[in-house]
C-alpha positions in Angstrom: 10.4 -25.0 27.0 6.8 -25.8 25.8 6.3 -25.2 22.2 3.6 -22.5 23.0 6.2 -20.6 25.1 8.5 -20.7 22.2 5.9 -19.0 20.0 5.4 -16.3 22.6 9.1 -15.9 22.9 9.5 -15.4 19.1 6.7 -12.7 19.2 8.4 -10.9 22.0 11.7 -11.1 20.2 10.1 -9.5 17.1 8.6 -6.7 19.2 12.1 -6.0 20.7 13.6 -6.0 17.2 11.2 -3.7 15.5 11.2 -1.2 18.4 15.0 -0.7 18.0 14.7 -0.5 14.1 13.8 2.2 11.6 11.0 0.7 9.5 11.1 2.0 6.0 9.2 -0.7 4.3 6.8 1.1 1.8 4.0 -1.4 2.2 3.7 -1.5 5.9 2.4 0.7 8.7 1.8 0.5 12.5 -1.8 0.6 13.8 -3.1 2.4 16.8 -4.0 0.6 20.0 -7.7 1.2 19.2 -7.3 -0.7 15.9 -5.4 -3.5 17.7 -8.2 -3.9 20.3 -10.6 -4.6 17.5 -8.3 -7.0 15.9 -8.1 -9.1 19.1 -11.9 -9.0 19.8 -14.5 -11.8 19.7 -15.3 -10.8 16.1 -12.2 -12.7 15.2 -14.0 -16.0 16.0 -17.2 -15.2 13.9 -18.5 -15.7 10.4 -20.8 -13.4 8.4 -21.6 -15.0 5.1 -24.2 -13.2 3.1 -25.3 -9.6 2.9 -26.1 -7.1 5.7 -29.4 -8.3 7.2 -29.5 -11.4 5.2 -26.7 -13.6 6.7 -26.7 -17.3 6.5 -25.7 -17.6 10.2 -27.6 -16.2 13.1 -26.0 -13.9 15.7 -24.8 -11.3 13.1 -26.7 -8.2 14.3 -23.6 -6.4 15.5 -21.4 -7.6 12.7 -24.1 -6.0 10.4 -23.7 -2.7 12.2 -19.9 -2.9 11.8 -20.0 -3.6 8.1 -22.7 -0.9 7.5 -20.4 1.6 9.3 -17.4 0.5 7.2 -19.4 1.0 4.0 -20.8 4.4 5.0 -17.4 5.8 6.2 -15.6 4.6 3.1 -18.2 6.2 0.8 -17.7 9.4 2.8 -13.9 9.4 2.7 -13.5 8.7 -1.0 -16.8 10.0 -2.5 -17.5 6.6 -4.1 -20.8 5.5 -5.7 -20.4 2.0 -4.5 -18.1 0.3 -1.9 -17.2 -3.3 -1.1 -15.2 -3.7 2.2 -15.0 -7.5 2.1 -11.7 -8.3 0.4 -9.1 -9.4 2.8 -6.1 -8.4 0.7 -5.3 -6.2 -2.2 -4.4 -9.1 -4.4 -7.8 -10.7 -3.7 -9.5 -7.3 -4.5 -7.7 -7.3 -7.9 -8.6 -10.9 -8.5 -12.2 -10.2 -7.8 -12.2 -7.4 -10.3 -10.8 -9.6 -13.0 -13.5 -12.2 -12.2 -16.1 -9.5 -12.4 -15.1 -7.6 -15.5 -13.3 -10.1 -17.7 -13.6 -13.5 -19.3 -10.7 -16.0 -19.8 -8.4 -14.9 -22.7 -9.4 -11.3 -22.5 -6.6 -8.9 -22.8 -5.5 -6.3 -20.2 -2.9 -3.6 -20.1 -0.7 -3.1 -17.0 2.7 -2.0 -15.9 5.6 -4.7 -15.8 7.2 -5.3 -12.4 10.3 -3.4 -13.3 8.3 -0.4 -13.9 6.5 -0.4 -10.7 3.7 -3.0 -11.5 2.5 -5.3 -8.8 2.5 -9.1 -9.1 -1.4 -9.0 -9.0 -1.4 -6.9 -12.1 0.5 -9.6 -14.0 0.9 -13.0 -12.4 -2.5 -13.0 -10.7 -4.1 -11.9 -13.9 -2.6 -14.8 -15.7 -4.1 -17.2 -13.2 -7.4 -15.8 -14.5 -6.1 -16.8 -17.9 -5.9 -13.1 -19.1 -3.4 -12.0 -21.7 -1.3 -9.3 -20.1 0.2 -6.6 -22.4 2.6 -4.1 -20.8 1.9 -0.3 -20.7 4.7 1.8 -22.2 6.8 3.5 -19.6 8.9 6.6 -19.5 11.7 5.7 -17.2 13.1 9.3 -17.0 9.8 10.6 -15.7 9.0 7.3 -13.9 5.5 7.3 -15.3 3.3 6.0 -18.1 4.1 7.2 -21.6 0.7 8.5 -22.6 1.4 8.9 -26.4 2.8 5.4 -26.7 0.1 4.1 -24.5 -2.6 5.5 -26.8 -1.1 3.6 -29.7 -1.0 0.4 -27.7 -4.5 0.8 -26.4 -6.0 1.4 -29.8 -4.0 -1.5 -31.2 -4.6 -4.1 -28.5 -8.2 -3.0 -27.5 -7.9 -4.4 -24.0 -10.8 -5.2 -21.7 -9.1 -3.5 -18.7 -6.3 -1.0 -18.2 -4.6 -1.2 -14.8 -3.1 1.9 -13.3 -1.5 2.4 -9.9 1.7 0.7 -8.9 3.8 -1.0 -6.2 6.7 1.4 -6.9 4.6 4.5 -7.2 6.4 7.9 -7.1 4.0 10.2 -9.0 0.3 10.4 -9.9 -0.6 8.4 -13.0 -2.3 10.1 -16.0 -5.8 8.8 -15.1 -7.8 11.4 -17.1 -5.8 10.9 -20.2 -5.9 7.1 -20.1 -9.7 7.2 -19.3 -10.3 9.3 -22.3 -8.4 6.8 -24.6 -10.1 3.8 -22.8 -13.5 5.1 -23.8 -12.6 4.8 -27.4 -12.1 1.1 -27.2 -14.8 0.5 -24.5 -12.2 -0.5 -21.9 -12.5 -0.1 -18.1 -9.9 1.7 -16.1 -8.9 0.1 -12.8 -6.7 2.1 -10.4 -4.9 0.2 -7.7 -4.5 2.7 -4.9 -3.0 0.2 -2.4 0.1 2.3 -1.8 -1.4 5.8 -1.8 -4.9 5.2 -0.2 -4.0 7.2 2.8 -2.6 10.0 0.7 -5.8 10.1 -1.3 -7.9 10.1 2.0 -5.7 13.0 3.2 -6.2 14.9 -0.1 -2.4 14.9 -0.9 -2.5 12.7 -4.0 -4.6 12.5 -7.1 -8.3 11.4 -6.7 -8.7 8.6 -9.2 -12.5 8.5 -8.8 -12.8 12.2 -9.6 -10.5 11.7 -12.5 -12.7 9.0 -14.1 -11.4 5.5 -13.0 -14.2 2.9 -13.2 -12.8 0.9 -10.3 -10.4 1.6 -7.5 -8.9 -1.2 -5.4 -6.7 -0.7 -2.4 -5.2 -2.6 0.5 -5.7 -0.7 3.8 -2.4 -1.0 5.6 0.2 1.1 3.8 -0.3 4.8 3.8 -3.7 4.1 5.1 -2.9 3.0 8.7 -5.4 0.2 9.1 -5.3 -3.6 9.5 -4.3 -5.8 6.6 -7.3 -6.1 4.3 -8.7 -4.3 1.3 -11.5 -2.3 -0.3 -13.0 -1.9 -3.7 -14.6 1.4 -5.0 -16.6 1.4 -8.2 -19.3 3.0 -10.3 -22.9 1.9 -9.5 -23.3 0.0 -12.8 -20.5 -2.3 -11.8 -21.7 -2.9 -8.3 -23.5 -6.2 -8.7 -20.7 -7.8 -10.7 -18.1 -6.7 -8.2 -20.1 -7.8 -5.2 -20.7 -11.3 -6.6 -17.1 -11.7 -7.5 -15.9 -10.8 -4.0 -18.4 -13.0 -2.1 -18.7 -15.8 -2.8 -16.1 -15.5 -5.6 -12.9 -14.9 -3.7 -14.0 -14.4 -0.1 -16.1 -16.5 2.2 -15.8 -15.1 5.7 -14.3 -11.5 5.5 -12.5 -11.4 8.9 -14.8 -9.2 10.9 -12.1 -8.4 13.5 -10.0 -6.6 11.0 -13.1 -4.9 9.5 -13.8 -3.4 12.9 -10.2 -2.2 13.0 -10.7 -0.7 9.5 -13.7 1.2 10.8 -11.5 2.8 13.5 -8.8 3.6 11.0 -11.3 5.4 8.8 -12.4 7.5 11.8 -8.7 8.3 12.5 -8.1 9.3 8.9 -11.2 11.5 9.0 -9.8 13.4 12.0 -6.1 13.3 11.3 -5.6 12.1 7.8 -4.8 15.4 6.1 -2.1 16.4 8.6 -0.7 12.9 8.5 -0.6 12.7 4.7 1.0 16.1 4.4 3.8 15.1 6.7 4.4 11.9 4.9 5.0 13.7 1.6 7.2 16.3 3.2 9.2 13.6 4.9 9.6 11.6 1.7 10.8 14.6 -0.2 13.2 15.6 2.6 14.7 12.2 2.9 15.2 11.8 -0.9 16.9 15.2 -1.1 19.2 14.5 1.7 20.2 11.1 0.3 20.7 12.7 -3.0 23.1 15.4 -1.5 25.0 12.6 0.2 25.7 11.1 -3.2 23.0 8.4 -3.6 21.4 7.9 -7.1 17.9 8.8 -6.1 15.5 8.7 -9.0 13.9 11.7 -10.5 15.8 14.6 -8.9 14.5 17.0 -11.6 10.9 16.2 -10.7 11.4 16.7 -7.0 12.1 12.9 -6.4 8.6 11.9 -5.4 5.0 13.0 -4.7 4.1 10.0 -2.6 5.5 8.2 0.5 8.1 6.4 -1.6 11.6 7.0 -2.7 13.5 4.8 -5.3 17.3 4.7 -5.1 19.6 3.0 -7.7 22.3 1.3 -5.6 23.9 -0.7 -8.5 27.2 1.0 -7.8 27.0 -0.3 -4.3 26.4 -3.9 -5.2 22.6 -3.9 -6.1 19.4 -3.8 -4.1 19.7 -7.2 -2.5 23.1 -6.5 -1.1 22.4 -3.0 0.2 19.0 -3.9 1.7 20.7 -6.7 3.7 23.5 -4.3 4.8 21.0 -1.8 6.0 19.0 -4.5 7.9 22.2 -5.2 9.8 22.1 -1.6 10.8 18.5 -1.8 11.9 17.2 0.0 8.9 14.5 -1.9 7.0 13.9 -1.4 3.3 13.4 -3.8 0.4 15.2 -4.5 -2.9 13.3 -3.5 -6.0 13.6 -3.9 -9.8 14.0 -0.6 -11.7 13.0 -0.1 -15.4 16.4 -1.0 -16.7 16.6 -4.3 -14.7 15.8 -7.7 -16.2 15.8 -9.9 -13.1 18.5 -8.6 -10.7 17.2 -5.7 -8.6 19.5 -2.7 -8.8 17.3 -0.5 -6.5 16.0 -0.2 -3.1 12.5 1.2 -2.3 12.0 3.4 0.8 8.7 4.3 2.5 8.3 7.0 5.2 4.6 6.4 6.2 5.4 4.3 9.4 8.1 6.5 10.7 5.8 9.6 10.1 3.1 8.0 12.2 5.7 7.5 14.9 6.1 11.3 15.0 9.2 11.8 12.9 9.5 15.1 10.8 12.0 16.7 8.4 14.9 16.8 10.9 14.7 13.1 11.6 14.7 12.5 7.8 18.1 14.2 7.8 19.2 11.9 10.6 18.0 8.7 8.8 19.8 9.7 5.6 23.0 10.1 7.6 22.5 6.6 9.1 21.9 5.1 5.6 25.1 6.7 4.4 27.2 5.6 7.3 25.7 2.0 7.4 27.1 1.2 4.0 30.6 1.2 5.6 29.9 0.1 9.2 26.4 -1.3 9.8 27.2 -2.7 13.3 28.2 0.8 14.6 25.2 2.4 13.0 22.9 -0.2 14.6 23.8 1.1 18.1 23.1 4.7 16.9 19.8 3.7 15.4 18.6 1.9 18.5 19.3 5.0 20.7 17.6 7.3 18.1 14.6 5.1 18.0 14.0 5.4 21.8 12.2 8.7 21.2 9.9 7.3 18.5 8.0 4.4 19.8 4.5 6.0 20.2 1.7 6.0 17.5 0.6 9.5 16.6 -2.3 10.8 14.4 -4.7 8.8 16.5 -7.4 9.6 19.1 -5.2 8.4 21.8 -1.4 8.1 21.5 -0.2 4.6 22.5 3.0 2.5 22.5 3.7 1.2 19.1 5.4 -1.9 20.2 3.4 -3.3 23.1 4.4 -6.8 24.2 1.1 -8.7 24.5 2.5 -12.0 25.7 4.2 -12.1 29.1 
């Protein structure tokens, strides 16, 4: 077999695998056919260095129009004063903010990884030679401890305070932290990567309205676009942010996926509110059913979650790594995750329902998924057959202008 045929065979095998699985990875989604058409267009071969109308390369007239649309639609969706649509990942968006708003050795406050913080809030910041101090966290409420945070902010006088999270169950106290930050002249950055679609759908807090100076976000989690990112900020930070993005951390900004992002914006304008509402309903229903089946789902007294995510302590079942691997054998895809009481061995799994929601699943299907998870702990191979049969009815992308197969095989 030629090597190129082997590549195509692997791609086809992945398509077959995922169409028979239940994807519950909280940081993924499935795009519509319209987005995927953009992603495979000739834009993928082109460069667009420089600002709109002032490119270094010729032949960028239509690229300019795409980027202009992306900026305008993003401003409309999120009511932002300034928008940069050029980062090609959430981590690069955060790194650009660090370059724009800090100097080496500056101090920032962020959540540690075992309390939901993302690696770009810690490790990436240290690459910038920033001193990272951890925000106090209330593990019972799975949120920032505002009173303790006040003391630490006043004491440490950070340059930036990073809100938002990778394990993100409830809205963060943005207004309260912004008020404290003003006392020490700190900027508040809100990483909305996981909840961008919920914000667009008006089902989560609005960090801009609540006073955040900067919002960063990837565009492929609850927001069902291609893998890239955006930065929203106040006008007075626009120049510093833009220069930090390009040429700071991005050269060419992947115009094919930017075109796909434009389509995703239009989809969210039309279908985003209904989509986001169903995501939250599904997350709550799945959490409740798992809890009733005996799983240690976090925060039952708070309704488990207000986002697309569910956190489950599976330490009694052998820990997050073991359980995630068992579920994978059953065709149920989750990921291990650290919880606040973990040092280095993850005791939890993180579940996200945004992708299965986009495939048309509702509350009744959440009950079925919970049953699959419960039974898979004992007999994953048997459950795998049931999962495959169940998934046959959910292979079409919904909440789009045209319903289309989610797992089209491109290479024949």
